[in-house]
N, C-alpha and C positions, 0 to 999 in steps of 0.2 A: 098141931097148928093147922087150921083149915087153909085152903087155897086163898080164900078172901083175906084171911088174917095175914098170910104171908105177903100178899100183894100190898096190903096196907102198911105192913112193916117196912117194905122196901120202896115206898112211893117216892122218897127223896132220891132214889137211885134209878129212876125211870127218866131216860134222857132223849127219847126220840120216838118216831112212829114206825121206823123200819126195824127189821130183825138186826140184831147186833148187840154190842156191849150195853147199849142204852135200853135194851128191851129184855135183859136177862131174866128179870123177875117181874112179870106182868100177868094179866089174865090169860094171855096167849102162851105162857111159858110151857116149855116141853115137860111132859109128865115126869121124865127122869130128873129134871131140875127140881120139880116140886117134891119128889120123893126124897132126894138127898137133903134139900134145905129144910124140909119139915122135921127132920130128925137130927139136924146139925148139932144141937146142943149136947146130944148124947153120942153121936157118931161124927167125929171130925172129918173134914174133907182133905185129902192129900192133894199135892200139886198135880199128879196124874189125873185124879178124878176131876179136879177143877178144869183141867184142859178138856176132858171129855164133855163136861157140861157146857163149856164155851163153844166147842165145835158143834155139838148138836143144836146149840142155840144160834148157829151161823155167825159166831163172833170171830173165830179163828183162835188158834192155840197160842200159848205164851211160852217164852223161854224160862229156864230155871232162874236166870238172872233177873228177869222181870218179876217173877214170883217173889224172889228174895227182896227186891227193891221196894215193892209195894205192900208186901204183907209181913215181912219178917225183920226188916231193918229200919233204923232211923238214919237215913243217909243225909249227907250235907246237901241240902236242897235250896232252891231260891226262896222258899218260905218255910216256916216252922211246921213240919208235918205233925208234930205232937199237939198242935192247936186245931188240927182238922177234926171235925165232928166224928164221934164214935171211938176216938183213940183210947187205948188202955195200955199201960206200960207192959202188962203181962204178955201182950201179943208179941213183943219184940225182945223180951228177956228170957223166954223159955227156949229150950233146945228143940222143941217140937217143930217139925217141918210141915205142919198142917194148919188149916184154918179151923179154929176150934169153937167159934161162936158167930152168931149173926153180926154182931157189931164189929168183929174182926174182919169178916168179909166186906162189910159196908165201909169200913175205914179205908181199905185199899181201893175199892171201887170209887169212893168219893175223891180220893187223891187222883185216880186215873182221870176222872171227869175234870177236876180243876186244872190239871196239866194240859189236857186236851184243849180246854177253853183258853188258857193262858198263852200257849205257844203254837197252837194250830187253828184256833178259831172254831173248832168242832170236836166234840168228844170222840166220835168214831174215828175221825182222821188222826187224832193224836194217838189213840189206842193202836190203830193199824200201823202207824209209823214207828212205834217204839216197842211193840210187843215181842219182837224177835231178837231184840238186842241183849247182849250179855250184861251182867251187872257192871262190869268195868266200863263198857261203852255207855250205858245209861248214866253212870256217875260222871263220865267225861262230858256227855251231852249237857247235863244240868249244871255242871261246874262252870260251863261257859255262860250260863244265865245268872250266875251269882256275882255279887260284888266281893272283892277281896278286902274284907273288913279290916283284917290285921294289917295289911299293907297300907290301907288308907289312914288308919289311926297312927301307924308307926312312922309316917313320913316326917321329915324334919320341917321346921317352919319355913314358909315362903318369905321372900323379902318384904319388909313392912310397907304398907301403903302410906301415901302422904295424907295426913289427916286434915280435913276441912271442917271448920266449925259448923255444927248442924244448922244453925240459923243462916249461914252463908251459902249453903249448898244449892239453893235456888238460883244462884248466880251462874252456875254451870249449865243452866237450861238453854235449849236452842233459842228460846225467845229472848233471854237475856243476851245471848251472843249476837242475835240480830240487832239488838239495841246498841250494845257497846262495841261489838265487832272485835276481830282479831287484829285489826290495823287501826291506827288513830283516825284515819279518814272516815271510817264507819261511825265511830262515836261522835264525830263532829256533826253528823247529820242530826242525831238526836239532840245534841246540845243546841244547835241552831233552831230546831223546831221549838224547843222549850223557851229559849231566849226571846224569840219572836212573839210567842204567846204571852210572856211576861211583859214585854214592851207594850203590846196592845192593851193589856190589862191596866198598866199605869196610864197610858194615853187616854183611856176611857174614864179616868178618875178613880180607879181602884186603889185600894191600899193593901193591907196584909192579905195574903192568900196562901192556903195550904198547897202542898205539892200535888195532892190529889185533885184539888179544884183546878190547878193549873193544867194538869193532864187532861181533865175533862174539857177545858177550854181549847186546848191544843188539838185534841183528837175527840171527835164526837162519836161516842160508843155506837149509836144506832147506825151511823153511816160507815164506820170503819171498825167493826167489832174486833177483828183479828189484831189490828195494830193497837187498839185500846188495851186488849188483854196483854199483848206483848209488853207495852210500856208499864202497865200497872204491875206486872210481875217484876220487871227489871228494877223498878223504883219502890218496891214494897217496903223497904226498910225506912223510907223517909216520907211516906205518903201523908202522914199526919203532921209533918213538920211545917212550920209557917215560914213564908218568904217575904222579906220586905224590900230587898234590893237585888240587883243582878249579882252582887258579890255573894249573897246568900245562896242563890241558885248555883253559881259556879262552885262554891264550897261543897254543897251537897252532891253535886254531879261528880266532881273530882274525887270526893271521898268514896263514892260508890264505884267509880271507875277503877280506883286503886284496888278495892276489895275484889272487884270482878277479875282483874288481871292476876291477882294472887290466887284466887280460887281456881281460875281457869288453868293456870300453870300447873297447880297441883293435880287437878283432874286429868290433864293431858299426860302428866307423868304417871299417874295411876293407870291410865289406859295402856301405856307401854308396859307397865308391870303386869297387868292382866294378860296382855298378849304373850308376855314371856312365860306365863304359867298356864296358857290355855290348854295345853295337853294334859294338865293335871286338874282341870276345873271340874269340881263336883256338882255345883248347883248354879244355874243361871236364873236370876230373878228378873221377871218380865213385868213391867208396869207402865203406866203413863202418868206424868206429873205436870199439872198446869198451873199450880199455885204454890206459894211458899209453904203453906200448910201441907200440901201433898208431899213436898220434899222432906219436911220434918217427920211426917207420919211414916213415910217409907223408910227413912233412916232408923226410926225407932223400931219399926217392924223387923228390919234386918238384925238390929242389935238384940231384940227379944228372941227371935227364932234361933239365930246361930250362937247366941250366948246362953241358950238354955242348957241346963246341966245334963239333959238327956243326950245331947249331941256334942257337948264340949270335948269329950275324949276322942272324938273322930277327927277333930281339927279340920272340919270341912272347908274347902276352898270355894268361895262363892263370889259371884259378881254382884256388887252393890251398885245399882244404877245411880245413886246419889253421889258417887265419888268418881265418876268417870265422864270424860268428854272427848269428842273426836274433833279433828280439824275441819270437818265439813259433814254435811248431811249424808253424802254418798259413802264417805269413809265410815260413818257411824253405822250405816246399814250393813256394810261388809263385815265390820267387826262383830256386830251382834249376830249375824248369820253364822259366822265362824264359831262364836261362843255357844250358840244353841246346838250346833253340830257336835261340838266337842264335850259339852257338859253331859253329865250322867243323868241329871234330873233337872226339870224346870219347875219353878214356883211362879205361878201367875197371880199377881196381886190386883184385885179389882180396883178400878179407879172410879172417880165420880162420873166420868163419861167413858163410853166405849172408845177404843183406839185401834186403828188398823194395825199399827206396829206390834202391839203386844198380842193381839189376836193372831197375827201372822206367825209370831214366834211360838205361841202355844200350838198352833196348827203344825208347824214344822216339827216340833218336838214329838207330838203325838204320831205324826206320819213317819217318824223315825223309830217308833216303838218305845220311846223313853217314858218313864213315869212322869206324869204332869200333875201337880197339885194346884188347885184353884183355891186361893185364900180370899174369901169375901168378907172383909172386915166390917162391911156395913150391914151384914146379917140378912136384910130383907131380900137380897138377890140370891141367897144360897140355893133355894129350891129351883130358881130359874137357871142358874149355872149347872146344877146337878141334873135337871130333867129336861130343860127346854133349849138352852143355848146351843147353837149349831156346833160349837167346838166340843160339846160333851161326848160326842161319838164320832170318831174318825176311823181311818184304816191305816195300819202300818203298811206302807207301800212296798216294803221289802218282803213281807210275808202274806199280806192279804188279811191278816187277823184284825177283826174289829176291836178297836181300843177306846177306852174312855178315861176321862180325867177324874181325879180324886178331889172332891169338893168339901171344903170346911169353912166355917166362919169363926173358928177358935184358933187363936195364934199358937196356943200350946199344942194343939193337935198337929200343926204343921211340923213342929219340932219332933213330935212323937212319930209322925209318918216318915220323916227323914231318917230317924233312928232305925225304924223297922226296915225301910228300903235298903239302907246301907249295911245293916246287920243281917239281912236275909231272914227277917222274922215277920214278914207280912202275914196277915190272917184273912182268909176268904171264906165265903159261903156261897152256895148256889141257890138261886131263886127261880122257881118254876112259874110259868104263866098259868093263870087260873083256867084258861080255856084252850090253850094251844100246846099240846104235848110236843116236846122237843124244842120249844122256844125257851131258852135259858139265859139267865143273867148271872155273871160272876160278880159278887158284891164284895167290896173291901169292907171288912167288919167295923172298923172304928168309925167310919163316916157314912156307911150305907151307900157308898158311891158305886155305880156300875162301871167296872173296868174292862169287862169283856162281855160279848153276847153271842148267842147262836140262834139263828132263825130256823123256824120249821117250814118255811116256804120252800118246797122242793124245787120249783123252777128257778127261783133265785139262787138257791144253794148250788144246783148243778151248773147253772150258767156262770155263777161267780167263780167256782173252783175250776171250771174248764178254762178260765182265763188266768187264774192264779194256780198254775199247775206245779206238781212236784218236780224237784230236781235234786241231784246229789251235790252236797257242798261239804268239804272237809270231812268226808266220811259219814256225815249225818244227813238224813232226809230233812229238808226244810221246804217251805213254801215260798215261791217267789213269783213276780209278775212275768209277763211274756218275755220271749227270748231277746227281743231288742232292748227291753228295759233292763234285763239282766246284763246285757253287754255294756250298756251305758253305766251301770252301777259298779262295774269291775274297776 
């Protein structure tokens, strides 16, 4: 194999511009590296020889445990290592303590790169942080990154939530609450507004009128769009009903008021139940709902995702926003922040319009390093959310690692992603920039979403990591923000 052929063979394993693990096999490779690799298929490389090649390539040597973890074992890892490119079962089933083929060497190097991007934001930083660890310490380090799938699926059932008819869930919205209120005095404002509009209609010689027409008379959409939207949602159930008398209006109003209080009571009780299990919350669903259809669609989406056979056995505990209501706007914000902090995964559901609330929740989850799934059920915005939306790329504030959301427009993929996340079977690939060596993207295979990235800008890299510097925590090296930020996070 010529030098050029060898470089071509290892082009997927070229991860940077500087000497180190990312430049092991390049045009500038050490002659000894070329000599050993060019005859690898006939002359296996021992761990000692691999260390010599790493050292003369200015990478640094590795421990016996590191060699075992990346080239000879299938450890319990945060993702399925057998799905990593180049894998062959014979690498890990033979007793040979050698690297016996190019794909064998590449399989380990590819895993090294994925782990560096996932947990350190940089291939070389990850390699340098882990390469001296024993096998047991590496296992413990990555065990902390895994979900305990058996414990999650083996949990007993939580207390059942109060069920609200899907068609009535819109009544727990903040806009409906503003209309009907938590106290009788609030609803009387709405009742008086409508009665006055109906009286004026009769005095002007009007006869039968639909509830929708009455609302349009009472609240002019162009001059008061927010209140018009509020009342239109609150009275959605009777908009097409006709009114002939004040008694008709009173009957429709009181009927909806009774439904509101019943739905509101159940939703408030559900919020208490969610708070009671917040420490065991698996998935927080973030969305914005402005119409009755939004509530129906969101309820159906939750039923479809969490009722999918792929995740049924996990018995995931998730927050359904169509079943919960708080006593006030401020309480709602505190509750949602707590749930985002405690949940293991966030599912962001695209709405008809952008919402500061759900965007903030997604940003919080990404900044905490949690997996975030963007579900774009309208399809047209999928590429926007995947490639353009500002929430597509953020930084885990605890580690400095650049993180990205997983984006899909297929509801069945949301369930599959949740299954892979909680069963530690995610699949990744690395994408190289066509013109920038060392600029890498870690791609989630199912959706082609960028979940991590490494820039090749040397000034940005050095400046960035000088401010997100190494420290020791629980016996493992991790990356964290400045000392004051660390103190505040304790």
